[in-house]
N, C-alpha and C positions, 0 to 999 in steps of 0.2 A: 236131574231131577228124580231120581229112582228112590234116592234118601228120602225124598219129600211124601211117598207114598209108596204102597206095597197092595196090590190089586190082590195078591195071592191069599194074603191074611185077610182081607175085608171078603173074600170069596168063603173064607174057611169058617168065618165068625156067622155068616148067613148061613151057610151050610149047617151049621152046630145049631142054629135058631130053628132052621125046619127040620133038624132031624130029634130037638129035644126044645118045643115051644117055653118052656120053664124057665131056659135061660133067659128069656127075653128082658124080664125085666130086670137083671144083673146087668145086661150089655148096656140097656136105655137109662139105666142110671148113671153111667161114665160117659157114654158117647151119644152124641145128636145126629140125625140125618146129615147133617153137613159136614159131619166130620168124615163121611166117604168122598173119597176122590172121583171114582168114577158114577157118572150120573145115573146110570142103570143101578148102581148099588145103592144110591141116595136113593131114589124112588122106591126099591123094593122095601128097606127099611121104613119110609113112609108108609107104605101100606101093612107093614107090620104094626105099626103104631095105630093105624086105623082098626084093623082088626081088635087088637087090643084094648081099645077104646069102645068100641062095640061088642064087647065079647063074645066074638068071632074067633074060631080057629085060627091059628098062624099057620095054615098047611097050603102047600102047592098050589090047590084048586082056589079057594078063598082070594092067594095074591095075585093069582093069573087075572082072575075076573075082575078086580081090583084096578089092577095097571092095565089091563086092556079098555075100563070104562074111562079111564083118563086119557088113553091114548100114549101110555108110557110102556108098554111094555115091548123087552126086548128079548127074543128069544134064545137067542146064541148067549146072552149072558146069562139066563136064566136057566139055561140047559148046563152051563158050567159050572155053577153054583150047585147045582143037585148033583153034579157028577163029582164034585171034590169032599174027599172024607171029611166027616165032623172030628172036631177035636176033643181030645179028652179032659182038656180042662183051657177057658176061655180068656182067663184073666189077663195073662201076660198078652196075649195079642190085643184085647178089648185097649188095653193102657197104650200099646203100640198104634194102634189107629188113632187115638186120641193124641199122643205125642206127634205124630206125623201133622196130624190137622193144626195145631196149634204152630207147628214148625210155616206151615202154608201160610197162616194168618199173619205171622210174624214178618215172613216176605212181603206179605202182601201190604202191611203197617209201613215197611220202611220207604215202598213207593207211595204211600199218603203222605210221609213225613216231609217226602221232597217235595210233592205237590204243593203241600200247606205252606213249607217254609219258603219257596221259591215263587211259587207264581201266583200265593194270596197275601196280599199287603195286609199281615196282623201282626200285632206286636208279640215279642219272643212270650211273654208270660201265659198270651193267649194259645200259642204255639204248642208250649209245656205243657198246658193244661188238656188240650185236645189229645195229646199223645199219650200222657198219663191216663185219661178216660177211655181211650182205645186198649191200651195196656189191660186195665182194670176190666174192661168187658170181655179182655181174652180169658184171662185168669178164673172171671167167673163165669166162663162157659155161657153168655149171655147172645142172644140173637139181634143184638142193635136195634134198627128202627123197625123192625118187619111190623106189619099189621097183625093184630091179634083176631083171629076168628072166632064168631060168635059161640060154635061148639066146644071150642077150647076154654073161652072164658066161661062158660056153663060149667064145665067140668071142674074148674079152678075153685069158681065161688060155691059149687055143690060141697065141694071137700072142705071148702074155710067153714061152712055152717056144721059141718060133722066134728072138725076139729074144735070150734067154740063149744058144741053142745058136749064133747068128750071133757073139755077143762071144767065146766059146773062153776064156774068160778064168779057168782053173780053180779054176771054182766060184763065183765070186763073181758075185751077182746082185743085190747092191746098191751102195750106194757102197763104193767098195774102200780099207779102213783103211791101205793101205800097208804092212802087217805079215802075214806070211804066215802064221803060225800062227793070229792072229785071224781072219783071213779063213777058216781053215779050219775053226776052230770056228760062226762066226755067218754065214758066206757075205758077210760086207758088211753095212752098214747098210742096211735096206729104208726106201723112201718110207713115211712115216707111223710111223716107229719112234720111241719115245722110249727114250732110253741115257741111262741113269745112269750117271758116272763117280765113283767116291768113292774117299776115301782120308783117312789122318790126314795132319794137316800135314808139309811137307818130303818127302812122298814122291814130288811132280813130278806131280800130278794136272793140274796148268795147263799145262804142259810137253808131256804126254803129250796132251792135246787141241790142242795148238797143232801138233805133229806131225801129227796127224789132219787138221787144216786144211791144213799145208801141202802133205799127200800130195794132198788132194781138187785143190788149187791148181795143182799139178803137172799133173795131167790137164785141166786147164782148166775147171774147175767154180766156181762162185761159192761163198764161204762168208761168212756172217755171225757176228759174235762180238758178245755183249752181256758187259763185262768190268764188274763191279758194283766191282772193289777194285782194278783195275791200269790205268793210262792207256795208249792205244793206242801210243804210242814204244815203252813199255816191252815191251808184247809182241811189236812189229814188229823191237827189238831182240834178243829170244830168237829170233824166226825167222830173222834175218839169221846170227846167230850158228850156228844149227844147220843152213842152208844152204850157208853159207862154209867151215865147218869153222875157223872162227877162234873161240879164247874169248870168252866174253860179255864177260868181265873189259876185255880189250882193246879190245872195240869201243865199251864205254861211255864210255872213256877217252880214244879215238881213238890210242891207242898201237901203229900198225899199221906193216908195212913195205911197202915199195911192191908185192910181190907182194900183198900182204894189202888194200891200197888199191885193186888193178885187180880182185881177186875181189869187194869188196864193192861195187865200182861196177857190175860185170856183174849182180850179185843183184840191187840196188837197182832197176836200170833194167828187170828181170826182173819184179820183183816190183810195181812201178809199174802194169803191164800187167796184172796180176791182177784179177778180180773179187773183191775183199775188201773186207770192210765190218763198222767196229768204233763201237760204240755205246758210248763210256765214260762216260756222265753219271753213271754212281755209285750213282743211285737210280731204280729201276724197279719198275715194278709189272704181274702178268701182263696187265692191259688194254692198257699201252704197249706191251708185246713184243709182243702179239697185233697192234695196231693200224700200228707199224714195220714189222714182218717182212710183212705183207698189202702194205703198199705198197711195201716194196723188192722183194718177188716178182712185183709186176705190173709194175714198172719193169725189175726185172733178172730174167727167169725162168730163167737159167741158173744163179741161186744154188740149190745141191744140199745143202746142210748149214747149220745152224745150232747155234751153241754160247752155252750160258749159264753164265757163271763167276762167282757159283755161285748155287745154286737157294736156299740159306737165307737169302743176303742179300736173295732179293726179297720183295714184299710181296704181296697180293691186293687193296689198295687198301680195305680193310675193318678192324672193329677187332674180329675173330673171334680166340676161342683159338687160338694159334699152330698146334695141331693141325689144326684146322678150316682155318686159312690155308695151311698146307702141303698140304692134300688139295685145295684151290681150285686152286692152284698146278699141281700135278703133274698132274691132271684136266685144267685148261686147257692146258699144254704138249702135253698127248697130244691133245686133240682138234684144237690147233693143227697138230701135224704132220701127222695125217690129212689136216685141209682143204688145208693145202699142199703134200701130198705130198712132204714132205721129211723125212730124219730131224733129229731134234733131240737136241742132245746135253747133259745139263745135269750140270753137278759138284755133287757134295754133298760135306760134313763127313761124319765117323763119330763116334759115341760114344766118351767117352773110356775108357769099360769095359774095351775088347778091351786096353788098357795092362797090364792087373791079371793077363792070361792069361799061360800059358805059350807057347803057340805064336799069336802076334800077328796072324795071316791073318785079315783080315776075313771076316766073315758076315754075311749078309741082316740078322740081326738086329742088327748092329751100326749100320745107318743112322739117324742123327736121323730121328726121326717117322716110323720104317720102314714104319709100315702101310701110307698111303696111296701113297708110293713105290712100295714092292714090288710094290703092286697095279697100279697105272697104268704102270708101266717095261716094256717090250718085253725090254729087256736090262740088266742089271748089271754094271757093271764094277769090280773094284777093282784098284787100282795100291797093289803091295809090295815092298819093298826090305829085305830082312833086314838088310843093313848098316847101314841108320840106327839100328836098336833095338841092333846090335851097338856101333857106336861110341858110344853113349849110355851103354850099360853100363860100357864102358870108360871112360868120363870120370867116371862116378859112382866106380869104383872106386878112379880114381887120386885124386879128390877126398877121399873117405874115409880111403885111407893117408896122404895128406898131412895130414889133420886128428888123425890119431894118430902122426906124425911118423915114420912110414913112407917108404920107398922101394919104387915101385910100376913095374915096369917090361912095359908092355902087349906083346903078341905081334900084335897087331891092328895095323894101319896102314890109313889109309884111301888107296882106289885110285881113281884116274881113271876106271877104269869098273868097274860093278857090275854083278851078277845081278839082273835085275827081274821080277817077275811082273805079269802080268796076268791076275789070276782072274777068268773069265765066272761069275759067280755065279747068274745067272739068265738064260734065253735062250728067248724064247717059243717060237721057231721054229725050235729047234737044239739040240744038247748043250751040256752045262756043261763046265769044264775049265780047266786053265792054260795060258797061253801065255808062254813064256820069253823075254824082252827082254835086250839090254844096254843101261844108262843110262851114256850120255857126259856127265859132269857139266861139263867145260868149255864144251862146245857145246851144252848145254841141251837132248839129245835122245835118243829111244830109237831102237834100232835091232835088227833081227832077231838073235837070237843066234847064228845059223847066216851071217849074211850082215853083217857088221860092214865100214862102208865102207872101200875098200883106202887113202884117202887121210885121215890123221890130224895132227893139229897136233902138232908136237914143237918147244918153243923156239918159234923166229921163222920156222919155215917148215915146208913140208908135205912128206912121205916118204912113201915107199913102205911099207906094214909090210913088206915081205918083204925091202927093203934095209935096214930099221933091225935086223932081227935082235931083237927083244926078246921076252919070255916073256909071253906073253898068260894071263890069267886062266882056270884051269881051270874050265871050265862043265861 
């Protein structure tokens, strides 16, 4: 078992901290108390952590006092550390302690796997998921299911408050959505949040989520998307249209002017450098999502958001009733968001029942299999565009008039830009309300109602709104 621990290295590192307490922060950034093999060494390191938190000197007198108060003082082990020569450089030794600790955790995991696989009657998919979770926890140096004490929580909370003060970004404490009114209601998407974006077909929920992704990418955050019904190339076409203000249809067929080719080239070069990851296999269950996201987050810790388009196309990998399956999926996504400490956005369809109402603005009860989704979600956002229904009604009236041999003249015309609403129907940590946006059809993007981009495409060129002197829709 010597290759799984080295007490001499542990003594040398602890001795080096006592000789030069300034080293403690460097050591603590790589190893934790549980990484030390000997219990006496673990207790001494924990005492060092307490001294650091309380702004006390990390020296022989204070460490002995704390250890004696806790009934953990081992005089022989302490004297051996004091008699060990400090190291000129601790980096390699610290990494060796962590390396051996990981190996011990892996040895323990093999025993856990045997117990889970043989002694517990669980489906293989659940066994794989449990093993993957334990592996992820090891790589992330997490402490598993231990209770967090009040003192540690207070320190973490105060550190969070100071971090928010340093940001100074108008009340956004989570991932910036890029939309001022949504930020005002939500303060951004928090780490560990499950956000449901729901709408009827053709309302633009995929476009809205791609805009959220683009806003995160523009701030150099990483984004992962599971696209279950649209290939990655189609997603990228939409994002390039939004980014360049070139109509999507023109990009699709390559009918671009020299200026547009230039703008497209700059946009593609920029997007190629972003940490943007798409899984477009089209068939995925909650177990695969967990495995793939854990692996991706380990390899690319800058990933700050995951999007799933859309929830009803996912499976739980079993043969349960659909309501139970959706419950497993929504709960699994919520737990995964907390585990990876990132917001997960899941798109969802709405029931057709709302089509029969006079006011077709969505409500929580309109969610398909709404019970589990509503319970697990931290936020539920509904995307609503009234003009979609108005246009549909006008077409139905026109068809009816033609069938009766009558002429029908509509006063409604399809606008290039429409008022859109993002209704915050549930917000676990804040208010509910409505954010008003503008939907720009040609470029497949939503923008703040009070902050429409200056450059807009007209024909083959990009012009300034002020120079164009056109009448914008009254909002």
